[in-house]
N, C-alpha and C positions, 0 to 999 in steps of 0.2 A: 420972146423966149430966147432967141439967139442972143440978145443983148444981156439977158440975165446970165446965161452960160458963160459969156465972155467975161463978165465981171467976176464970177466965182473961180475961174481957172487960176489967176495969179494968187489968190489967197491960198489955195491948196498947195501950190509949189512952195510958197514961203514956209508953211508949216512943216513940210517934209525936210526942208533944208535945216530948219532949226532942230528938229529931232535928230538928224544925222550928226550934226555937230556936237550935240550933247553927248551922244553915245561915244564918239571918238574921244572926247575929252575925258570921260570917265575911264576908258580903257587906258589912256596915257597915264592918268594919275595912279591907277592900280599897278601898272607896270613899274612906275617909279618907286612906289612903296615897296614892292617886292624886291627890287634890286637893292634898295637901301638896306632892308632887313637882312638880306643874304650877306652883304658885305660886313655889316656889324656882327653878325653871328660868326663869320669866319675869323674876324679879328679877335673876338672874345675867346674862342677855343683854339687859337693858334698853338701848335706844338712847340715846346721849348727847343732852343738851339742846343744840340749836342756837340761837344768838342771831341775831337779825335784823340786828344792827349789824355794819359792816365791821370787819376786823382792823386794829389800830393798829401801825404800823411806826415804830420810832425807832432812832437811833444814839447811840452814846456818843462825844461830841465830845472828851472829855478823854483818851481813849486814843489812842496813836500809830497803832495799827491799830484801825480802827473796828469795833465789834461791833454788828451789826444785830439788833434785837429785834423780833420779830413777836408782838404780843399779840392773841390770838383773842377772839372775842366771849364765850366762856364763861369768860374770865379766865385761861386757860392761855397760856403764852408759849413762843415758839420762838426760840432764840438762834442766830444765824448769824454766824460769823466770816469776814470778807472781807479778803483780803490786798490792800492798795492797790497793791502792786508787781506785781500780776498783769499779764503782758504783754498788749498789745492785738493780737489776731489778726485784726482787721478788714482790715488791708492784705493779710495773707496770704490771707484769704478772697477778696479782690478779685483777687489775683494767680492764685490757684488757679482762680477763675472764668474768668480770661483764658486760662489754660492749657487748661482744659476746653473753652472755645469754640474755641481753636486746634486742639485734638485732634479736636473734632467736625468742623471744616472739613477737616482733613487726611484724616480717615476718609472723609468724604463725597467729597473729590477722589479718594482712592485707590480708593474703590468705583466712582467714575465711570471712572477709568483702567482698573481691572480689567475692568469690563464692556466697555470699548472694546477692550482687549487680547484678551479672550475672543472678541469678535466678529472681530477680525483673525485670531486663531489658528484660529477656525472656518473663516474664508474661506481661510486658508493650507492647512488640512487638506483642504478641498474641492479646492483647486487641486492640492495634492500627490497626492491620490487620482486626479485626472484625468490628471496627468503620469505617475503610475505605470501607469495603465491604458494610456496611449499607449506608454510604454516597453515594457510587456509585449507589446503588439501588435507593436511594432517588433522586439523580440527574437524573437518568433515568426516574423516575416517574415525576419529575418536567419538564423535557423536553417534555414528553408526554402531560402533562397538558398545557405547553406553546403552543405546536402545536395545541392542542384542542382550547385553548383560541384565538390563532391567527385565526384559521378557524372561530371560533365564532365571532371574531371582524370583519373579512371580511364580514361575513353574516350580522352582525349588521350594518356595513357601507352601504352595499347595501340596507338593509331595511330602513336605515335612509335617504339615497338618494331618495328612492322611496317615503317615507313619506313626505320629503321636496317638492318633485315634486308635490305630491298630495295636500300638503298644499297650495303651490302656486296656483295650479289650482283651489282649493276651494275658496281661497281668491279672485282670479279674478272673479270666478263665482258669489260669494256673492256681490262683489263690483259692478259687471255688473248688477245684479238684483236690488241692492239698487239704482243704478243710474236710472234705468228705472222705478222702482216703484215710486220714489220720483220726477223723472223728473227734477232734479236740482243738482248742486254741493253742497256738504255738508260742512257747516262751521258755526261759531258762530254768526257772524255779517252780514254786508252787503257785497255782492260781486257785481262787476261791469262788464258788458259785453261790450266789444269794438266792434264797427262795422268796424273793419279793418281786412284785410286779414292776412294770416300767415306771409307773407313778408311785407316790407314797400313799400311806393310809391317810385319807382325808386330803384336802387341797394343800399340796406342798409340804406334808409332814416329813420332817427330816429323818434320815436313817440314824440309828444309835448303835454305839459299840456293844451295848448289852444284848443286841439281837444277833450277835455273831457267836460262832463257836468253831473251833478248828477240829481236825480229826482227833477223836479221843478226848475231847474236852466237853463233857456233858453240861457244864455250867453255862455254856453259851449256845442256846438252841437256835435253830434256824439256819445252820450253815454246815456244809461239808466240803471237803477238798479232794483234789485229784493231783497226781504227779505226772509230768510229761514222760512219755515212754521211749522217745528216740532222741539222739543227739541233735537231729535237725530241729526238733521242737525247742530245744534249749538254746539254740543258736540265734534265732531271729529276733524275738521280741524282748527277751529279758524277763526278770521276775516281777512279781507284784501286780499282775493283771487280775483285776476283780470285776465282776459284773453282777447285776441284780436280775435274776431270771436270765433273759437273753441280753441284758445290758451290761456294758463295761464302764466302771467308774474310772474316769481319767483325772479327776481333781476333787479334793475335799478340803474345806477349811472349817474348823469347829472350835478351837480353843486357843490358838496362837502358840502352840507348843513347838511348831516347826518354823524355822526361818525360811521365808520364801524370797528374800532379796538375795538371789544367787546368780552365779555366772552361767554362761552359755552351756558349758559341758554338763552342769547339773540338770538344767532344763532339757537337754537333749537325752540324757540317760534316765532321768527320773530320780525322785528322792522321797523321803518320808516313810511312814508305816501304813500298811494296808488297813490296819484297824483304827487309824486315826487320820491326822492331816497328811496329805500326800499328793504327789504329782506323778502321773504315770510315766511321762517322758515323751518328747516330741518324736523320737525315733519309733517308739512303740505305737503311738497314736497314728503316725503315718502308715505303719505296717498294717494296722487294723483297718484304717479307712480305705486303703486301696484294695481290700479283699472284696468289696461290694459297695452297695449304696447304703449309707448310714444316715441316721437322724440323731439329733442332739437334744437332751433335756437338761435344763439348769434349774435346780431347786434352791430357793433363797429363804432365809429366816432372819428377822431382826431381833434386837434385844427386848422388844415388847412381845415376842413370840408370834408376831404376824408372819405369815408365809406367802410366798408367791412363786411362780415358775415361768420360765420362758422355754419354748420348744421350737426347734427348727427342723423342717422336713428334709433339708439337704445339709450335710456336714462332711467335711474332709480336710485333711492337712497334707499339703504337698501333692495333691491329686494329679497335677499335670506337670510335675517336675521330673526331669531326668536325674538330676542330683538334688534331692530335696534339702539337704543340709546347706549346700552352696546357694540354693534359692531362698533359704531362710524359712522353710516350712510354712508357706503361705496358707492362710485360712480361707476355706470356702464354706459359706453358710447361706441359706435362703429359706423362704416359706415360714415366717414367724407365726406362732400362735402362743397364747398364754395370758397371764395376769400381771406380769412384772413390767411389761413394756419392752420394746425392742432396743436394747442398749448395745447390741453386738453388730448390727448392720453396718455401722460406720467402719468396723474393723474388717469387713469382708474384703478379701483379696490382699490383705496386708501381710508382711513378713513378721516373724516373731523377733522381738527385741529384748535383750537383756542389758544389764549395766555395762558389760564388756563387749557387746556387739550391737551396734546401732544400725537398725534397718528401717527406722521410721522416717517420716517426711518432715519432721520438725528440725529446726536449727539446733536444738539441744537434744540430748539423749533422754527420751521420755521415761525409760526405765529408771535411770538415775534420778531424774527430777521427781517422779512419783513413787519411788521406792517399791518397784514391783518388776514384773516381766509379763509381756502381753503382746498381742498383735496390734501394737500402737500404730496410729496414723499420725496425727499431730494435735493433741495426743490421744485422748480417749473419752468414751462415754461409759465404759465399764473397765474395772481394774480388779478382777477377782483374785489376782496374785499379789495384791498390795499388802500394806502393813495391817496387822490385827489391832485396831485401835479402839474396839469395844464401844461402838455406837457413835454418838455425836462427837465431833472433834473440831478444833479451831483451824487446823491446817487444811490445805485445799487439795482434795481429790487424790490423796496418797494413801487412803485406806482401802478396805475391800468394798469397792463402790459398784453400784448398779444405778446409774444416775436417773434413769427413767422411773425408778421406783422410790428411791430414798435420797436422790440428789448427790451432790459431790462432797458433802461434808458429814456423811454418815457411813461408818464402817460396819458391815453386816456381821451377825453372830455366826451364821452357818451358810455355807455354799457347797453344792455338790454338782459336778458336771459328769454326765454319763451318756454313752452312745450305744446304739443297737442298730442292727440291720433294719431297713424300712420294711413295711408290711409286704410289699411286693417281693422284696428279697427273701423274707422269711417264708412266704408262701411258695416261692419257687424252689426252696430247699426242702 
């Protein structure tokens, strides 16, 4: 064992020596490489030598275009070619400086003006806000005033309706008392009382002139007359009021002897003869109808001697008018019965129209267009004051028409409109 250990010891020492030498050699080589690289790097980036002397600048005088040469202190040269025709921008620079100065002044002034305008706008906005507030308050006050006026108007309307109702009642009472105190109908001239009932003999039999007689005229039986006794009687209604029994005839057509295509004044005052064709007058019809409650009967006859009638339980002209002429004498009718058909209902509530006073709802004057005068709407279903055309005619609706009975192209032979107090009114008297 000892001999084996003695043999292994020299081998270990040799190996260690070899390893140490190898390491030292590697370190030496690495150091040499590092030093060499450092030297090479320093030589490559060595700073140029700077001369203390200033550079020398010279030009080539022989050339047309001068070449400027700059010689540096280290001996190197810089050649600069200068174009002698290069424009001079000095004046442009001065002009641009002036423009710049002007722009600066303009911008300064604009900024000042803008600030001033902003201040004015701010003041205007403040004033506008104040005015809007005032207007809003005023609008609120106006709204309150409007509501107050509307309530007042409603109250006034109710009061007006009450007054109109009271006025109508007072007028009826006064007319009733006047009628009973004077015991006669009021008018300017003579009135004639017919001894005939409300209806005709037979269904719609027309009244004839031969059934009349005046005072002292024995050849016309069936009629006697009276004369008004006071000036007040003569003042209100006018002449030619006639009635059958208790009925007043207000219109008659029988032979075409009287022209019914007349102006407003004629229809207001009345025209014709009480013994023939005639119109009582709107003023007189109004004065009669406001005395009480009246009913209307219309008798009709054609040229084949056929008869028919239309009766209305309610009738009046200008019943609710303060100024009936200014209101156009509006018609009030209701409660139809009869055999002729209701051709007057369409005219209910309408004002009277003549060729010189247009109160209808048509674009044209219905009276001028249909040659009559009536309570037209736009225009008519009846036209009892139209032309006397004697039966069938080719023109349209311009004769004495009652459309529900004979249509619009047949002019009647005979018509008579008469009114009387209603049964209740007669019984109360």
